[in-house]
C-alpha positions as CSV (number, residue, x, y, z in Angstrom):
1,M,-74.4,-5.9,-75.8
2,A,-72.4,-4.7,-78.9
3,L,-68.7,-5.1,-78.7
4,D,-68.1,-1.6,-79.9
5,K,-69.2,-0.2,-76.6
6,E,-65.8,0.4,-75.3
7,I,-67.0,2.0,-72.0
8,R,-69.1,-1.0,-71.2
9,I,-66.2,-3.5,-71.9
10,S,-63.8,-1.3,-69.9
11,E,-66.3,-1.5,-66.9
12,L,-66.4,-5.2,-67.2
13,S,-62.6,-5.4,-67.5
14,T,-61.9,-3.3,-64.4
15,S,-65.0,-4.3,-62.1
16,G,-65.0,-8.0,-63.0
17,S,-67.8,-9.9,-61.2
18,K,-68.8,-6.8,-59.3
19,A,-70.5,-5.5,-62.6
20,I,-72.8,-8.7,-62.6
21,K,-76.3,-7.7,-61.2
22,S,-78.2,-10.9,-62.0
23,I,-78.9,-13.8,-64.3
24,D,-82.2,-13.6,-66.2
25,D,-84.7,-16.5,-66.8
26,Y,-82.7,-17.6,-69.8
27,G,-79.4,-17.9,-68.1
28,R,-78.1,-14.7,-69.5
29,H,-75.8,-12.4,-67.5
30,N,-77.0,-8.8,-67.3
31,Y,-74.5,-6.1,-66.4
32,Y,-75.1,-2.6,-65.1
33,A,-73.3,0.4,-66.3
34,E,-74.1,3.4,-64.2
35,Q,-72.7,5.9,-66.9
36,M,-75.1,4.3,-69.5
37,A,-78.2,4.2,-67.4
38,K,-79.8,7.3,-68.8
39,K,-79.3,6.2,-72.3
40,N,-79.9,2.6,-72.3
41,G,-81.5,1.9,-69.0
42,S,-80.2,0.0,-66.0
43,M,-79.7,-3.2,-67.8
44,D,-77.6,-3.0,-70.9
45,G,-77.4,-5.8,-73.2
46,E,-76.2,-9.3,-73.0
47,M,-72.8,-10.9,-73.2
48,S,-72.1,-13.4,-75.9
49,G,-69.5,-16.1,-76.1
50,R,-67.4,-13.9,-78.2
51,L,-66.6,-11.5,-75.5
52,R,-63.1,-12.0,-74.0
53,R,-62.6,-11.4,-70.5
54,T,-59.4,-11.3,-68.4
55,K,-58.4,-14.7,-67.1
56,Y,-57.6,-14.8,-63.3
57,D,-56.1,-17.5,-61.1
58,E,-59.4,-17.9,-59.1
59,E,-57.6,-19.4,-56.0
60,Q,-55.2,-16.5,-55.9
61,L,-57.9,-14.1,-56.6
62,L,-59.9,-15.4,-53.6
63,L,-57.0,-15.1,-51.5
64,A,-56.5,-11.4,-52.5
65,V,-60.2,-10.3,-52.2
66,D,-61.3,-9.1,-48.8
67,T,-58.2,-10.5,-47.0
68,V,-56.2,-8.6,-44.4
69,V,-52.6,-9.4,-44.9
70,D,-51.0,-9.3,-41.5
71,E,-48.4,-12.0,-41.6
72,L,-46.0,-9.8,-43.6
73,I,-46.1,-7.2,-40.9
74,G,-42.9,-7.5,-38.9
75,N,-42.6,-7.3,-35.2
76,K,-41.9,-3.9,-33.7
77,P,-38.3,-3.6,-33.0
78,K,-37.1,-3.7,-29.4
79,D,-35.6,-0.5,-27.9
80,L,-31.9,-0.5,-28.5
81,P,-29.6,0.2,-25.4
82,A,-28.2,3.7,-25.0
83,V,-24.8,3.6,-26.7
84,V,-22.0,6.1,-27.8
85,L,-19.6,6.1,-30.7
86,K,-16.6,4.0,-30.4
87,S,-14.3,6.7,-30.9
88,V,-15.8,8.5,-28.0
89,Y,-15.7,5.4,-25.9
90,D,-12.0,4.9,-26.8
91,D,-11.1,8.5,-25.9
92,L,-13.0,8.1,-22.6
93,K,-11.3,4.9,-21.7
94,A,-7.9,6.2,-22.5
95,E,-8.5,9.2,-20.2
96,L,-9.8,6.8,-17.5
97,D,-6.5,4.6,-17.8
98,K,-4.5,7.8,-17.5
99,C,-6.4,8.8,-14.3
100,L,-6.0,5.3,-12.9
101,K,-2.3,5.4,-13.4
102,E,-2.1,8.8,-11.8
103,K,-4.2,7.6,-8.9
104,E,-1.7,4.6,-8.3
105,K,1.2,7.1,-8.4
106,L,-0.6,9.3,-5.8
107,L,-1.4,6.3,-3.6
108,K,2.3,5.3,-3.5
109,T,3.4,8.8,-2.7
110,I,0.9,8.8,0.2
111,A,2.1,5.5,1.3
112,N,5.6,6.7,1.4
113,L,4.8,9.8,3.3
114,R,2.8,7.8,5.9
115,A,5.9,5.4,6.3
116,K,8.1,8.4,6.8
117,I,5.5,9.9,9.4
118,S,5.5,6.6,11.2
119,E,9.3,6.5,11.2
120,L,9.4,10.0,12.7
121,E,6.9,9.1,15.2
122,S,8.9,6.1,16.2
123,T,12.0,8.2,16.6
124,I,10.2,10.8,18.7
125,E,8.8,8.0,21.0
126,G,12.3,6.5,21.3
127,L,13.7,9.8,22.4
128,K,11.0,10.3,24.9
129,A,11.6,7.0,26.4
130,E,15.3,7.8,26.6
131,L,14.5,11.0,28.3
132,D,12.2,9.5,30.7
133,A,14.8,6.9,31.6
134,S,17.5,9.6,32.2
135,L,15.2,11.6,34.3
136,L,14.4,8.4,36.3
137,R,18.1,7.6,36.9
138,V,18.6,11.3,38.1
139,T,15.7,10.9,40.5
140,V,17.1,7.6,41.8
141,A,20.5,9.2,42.4
142,E,19.0,12.1,44.2
143,N,16.8,9.9,46.4
144,T,19.8,7.6,47.1
145,A,22.0,10.6,48.2
146,E,19.4,12.0,50.4
147,A,18.8,8.7,52.1
148,L,22.6,8.4,52.6
149,G,22.6,11.9,54.2
150,D,19.7,10.9,56.5
151,K,21.7,7.7,57.4
152,F,24.9,9.5,58.2
153,A,22.9,12.2,60.3
154,G,21.3,9.3,62.3
155,A,24.7,7.6,62.8
156,V,26.3,10.7,64.1
157,T,23.5,11.5,66.5
158,D,23.7,7.9,67.8
159,L,27.4,8.3,68.3
160,Q,27.2,11.6,70.1
161,Q,24.5,10.2,72.4
162,A,26.6,7.1,73.1
163,I,29.8,9.3,74.0
164,Q,27.7,11.7,76.2
165,K,26.1,8.8,78.1
166,S,29.2,7.2,79.3
167,V,32.8,6.7,78.3
168,S,32.7,3.6,80.4
169,E,30.2,2.0,78.1
170,A,33.2,0.8,75.8
171,I,31.4,-2.3,74.5
172,E,28.5,-0.1,73.4
173,R,31.0,2.5,72.0
174,V,32.7,-0.3,70.0
175,S,29.5,-1.5,68.8
176,L,28.5,2.0,67.7
177,E,32.0,2.5,66.1
178,A,31.5,-0.9,64.2
179,Q,28.1,0.5,63.2
180,V,29.6,3.6,61.9
181,E,32.2,1.7,60.0
182,G,29.5,-0.4,58.4
183,L,27.7,2.8,57.4
184,V,30.9,4.3,56.1
185,A,31.4,1.1,54.0
186,Q,27.9,1.2,52.8
187,K,28.5,4.8,52.0
188,E,31.5,4.1,50.0
189,A,29.7,1.3,48.2
190,L,26.8,3.5,47.5
191,I,29.1,6.2,46.3
192,K,30.9,3.7,44.1
193,Q,27.5,2.6,42.8
194,L,26.5,6.1,42.3
195,T,29.7,6.9,40.6
196,T,29.2,3.9,38.2
197,L,25.7,4.9,37.3
198,E,26.8,8.5,36.8
199,E,29.6,7.1,34.5
200,Q,27.1,4.9,32.7
201,L,24.8,7.8,32.3
202,Q,27.5,10.1,31.0
203,G,28.6,7.4,28.6
204,K,25.0,6.9,27.5
205,T,24.6,10.6,27.1
206,A,27.7,10.9,25.1
207,E,26.7,7.9,22.9
208,V,23.2,9.5,22.3
209,G,24.8,12.8,21.7
210,A,27.0,11.1,19.0
211,G,23.8,9.8,17.4
212,A,23.4,6.4,19.1
213,E,20.0,4.8,19.3
214,S,18.9,3.9,22.9
215,S,16.9,0.7,23.7
216,G,15.3,2.4,26.6
217,T,17.3,1.6,29.9
218,K,19.6,-1.4,28.8
219,F,21.9,-0.3,26.0
220,T,22.7,2.0,23.2
221,A,23.8,1.2,19.6
222,R,25.5,3.4,17.1
223,A,26.9,2.9,13.5
224,T,30.2,4.6,12.8
225,P,31.6,6.3,10.8
226,K,28.7,8.2,9.3
227,A,30.0,9.9,6.2
228,K,26.5,10.4,4.7
229,E,24.1,11.8,7.3
230,D,21.5,12.4,4.5
231,A,21.5,8.8,3.5
232,K,18.6,8.0,5.8
233,S,20.3,4.8,6.7
234,D,22.5,3.9,9.7
235,L,24.4,1.4,7.5
236,Y,24.9,2.7,3.9
237,A,26.9,1.7,1.0
238,K,27.2,2.7,-2.8
239,T,28.2,0.6,-5.8
240,A,28.1,0.8,-9.5
241,H,27.1,-2.0,-11.8
242,K,30.1,-1.8,-14.1
243,N,32.5,-2.3,-11.2
244,R,30.7,-5.1,-9.4
245,P,31.7,-6.9,-7.1
246,S,35.4,-6.3,-6.8
247,G,35.5,-2.6,-7.5
248,G,33.6,0.5,-7.3
249,F,32.1,-0.3,-3.7
250,T,32.1,2.2,-0.9
251,Q,30.4,1.9,2.6
252,Y,29.9,5.3,3.8
253,N,27.9,4.5,7.1
254,G,29.5,1.7,9.0
255,P,30.6,-1.0,9.1
256,D,31.3,-0.6,12.8
257,I,28.5,-0.6,15.4
258,I,29.4,0.6,18.9
259,L,27.3,-1.2,21.7
260,L,27.2,0.3,25.2
261,N,25.7,-1.7,28.1
262,T,24.1,0.8,30.4
263,S,22.5,-1.7,32.7
264,E,23.7,-3.2,36.0
265,E,24.2,-6.6,34.6
266,S,25.9,-8.4,31.6
267,L,24.0,-8.5,28.4
268,T,24.1,-10.9,25.5
269,F,23.4,-9.2,22.2
270,T,21.8,-10.9,19.2
271,F,21.4,-9.7,15.6
272,K,18.5,-10.3,13.1
273,D,17.6,-9.1,9.7
274,P,13.8,-9.5,9.6
275,K,13.8,-9.2,5.9
276,N,16.5,-12.0,5.4
277,K,18.5,-10.0,2.7
278,S,21.4,-12.2,1.4
279,W,23.3,-9.1,0.2
280,F,23.7,-8.0,3.9
281,N,26.0,-9.8,6.5
282,I,24.5,-10.1,10.1
283,P,27.2,-9.8,13.0
284,S,27.6,-12.7,15.4
285,G,26.2,-12.6,18.9
286,V,28.3,-11.0,21.7
287,T,28.2,-10.6,25.5
288,I,29.1,-7.2,27.1
289,A,29.5,-6.6,30.8
290,S,27.8,-3.8,32.7
291,G,29.1,-0.3,31.7
292,E,31.5,-1.8,29.0
293,T,31.5,-0.9,25.3
294,K,32.3,-3.3,22.3
295,T,32.3,-2.8,18.6
296,V,30.9,-5.3,16.0
297,Q,31.0,-5.0,12.3
298,A,28.0,-5.3,9.8
299,T,29.2,-5.5,6.2
300,F,27.7,-6.0,2.8
301,N,28.0,-9.3,0.7
302,K,29.6,-8.0,-2.4
303,N,29.1,-11.4,-4.1
304,K,25.4,-11.1,-3.8
305,I,25.1,-7.5,-4.9
306,S,25.6,-8.3,-8.5
307,G,22.3,-10.1,-8.6
308,L,20.5,-6.9,-7.4
309,R,18.9,-4.4,-9.8
310,P,19.9,-2.7,-12.0
311,K,21.6,-5.6,-13.7
312,K,23.9,-5.6,-16.7
313,G,22.2,-6.0,-20.1
314,K,18.6,-5.6,-18.7
315,V,17.5,-2.9,-21.2
316,F,14.0,-3.0,-19.9
317,W,15.3,-1.6,-16.6
318,K,14.4,2.1,-17.1
319,G,15.8,3.5,-13.8
320,K,19.3,4.7,-13.6
321,A,19.7,3.6,-10.0
322,Q,17.8,1.8,-7.2
323,T,18.3,1.9,-3.4
324,H,17.7,-1.5,-1.7
325,R,16.7,-1.3,1.9
326,T,16.5,-3.7,5.0
327,T,16.9,-3.3,8.9
328,L,19.2,-4.8,11.5
329,D,17.5,-5.6,14.9
330,I,19.8,-5.6,17.9
331,T,18.2,-7.2,20.8
332,A,19.6,-7.6,24.5
333,G,17.9,-7.8,27.9
334,G,14.5,-7.9,26.3
335,E,14.9,-4.4,24.6
336,T,15.5,-3.9,20.8
337,V,17.3,-1.2,18.8
338,T,16.5,-1.1,14.9
339,L,19.2,0.3,12.5
340,N,18.2,1.1,8.9
341,V,20.3,-0.5,6.2
342,G,20.6,0.9,2.7
343,L,22.3,-0.1,-0.5
344,Y,22.5,2.4,-3.4
345,K,23.2,0.7,-6.8
346,E,23.5,2.6,-10.1
347,R,23.9,1.6,-13.6
348,K,26.9,3.1,-15.3
349,G,27.9,0.6,-17.7
C-alpha cells in the first residue's frame, strides 16, 4: 500500500486492529477500506515496515475495550428527611416558647381562682354549719320549755287531786308539796340553764355578727381591730423595706383575737401555724370557762421580716411589693377555726 493514500492511513489510525481482515500465506496483513472497494478491490495493498502506527498501552487498551465500567457509579443517595429552614424553625420555636409562657401564666391564674372558690365554699359550709347549730339550739330550748310546761301541768293536776281527796292526808300532801318544790327547783335550774344557753347564743350571735368565725358548736374566734376589711386576711400588717425592722410597720388587722366559749364546759385552746412561718408569733395556749370570753394576741416578728422579699439591694427582684401569707389554726374541744394571716412588704428604698 502506498503511503500517500491518506484515506487508507486514516482508516488504519482510527480503526486500529478492526481494519485487519486477514493474514495471507506470506504473513502479510491485508486491510479493508470500504471507501476504496470500488476502485482497488476489497483488499488494498500491503503494509510495510515503514508504516508508523500509533502505539498503545496494550494492557490499558484491553481494559478499555468491551468493558462495562460500573465501579465508578456511585450509590443512589438515600432520601433525606423533611426539613425546614433554620430561620423558620427559630421563628416557630420562639412563638412556641411564648405560647408556653402564656400557658403557664393562665394555669397560675386558674389555680388562684380555684383556690378562691375553695375558700368561698369553705366559708359557705362554715356558715351553714353555724346556722344549723343555732337552729338546733333553738329547737332544744323550745322542746325544753314545752317539757317544763308539761311537768308543771302534771304537778298542778296531782296537787289538785291530792287536795280534793282529803285534807287529812297530810303526809301525802307534804309529799306532794315536796314534789312541787322539787319541780320548782328543777324549773328554776332549767330556766337558769336556758337563760345561760340563750346568753351564750346571743353572745355567739353577736360575735358572728361582728365577723367572728365559728368552729361549729364549741367556740368562736374573731380578730380585732379590722382596719382593712379588703385585705383578705384576718391578721394583716404592712411594712416598708427601708424602715425595717424598727419603723414603718403597721398592723391593721389584729393583734387581738377574741375567743368565746359557747359550749357547756371549759375548753383549752391551742394555736398552730401549719406553715411554720418564723415571721409570725403564735399565741400561747389558754383555758376558757363555759360562756366566758378571753383575748389573746397574735403579733408579727419584726426581726424576721427583714429577711423576706423584697430585700434591700436585690436588684434582680422585679416586683415592687410582695404579700406573704400563712394561717393560724385555733383548736378547742375537737373543733378548729382557721384565721388567714397576711404580711404586705413593699420596696421603697
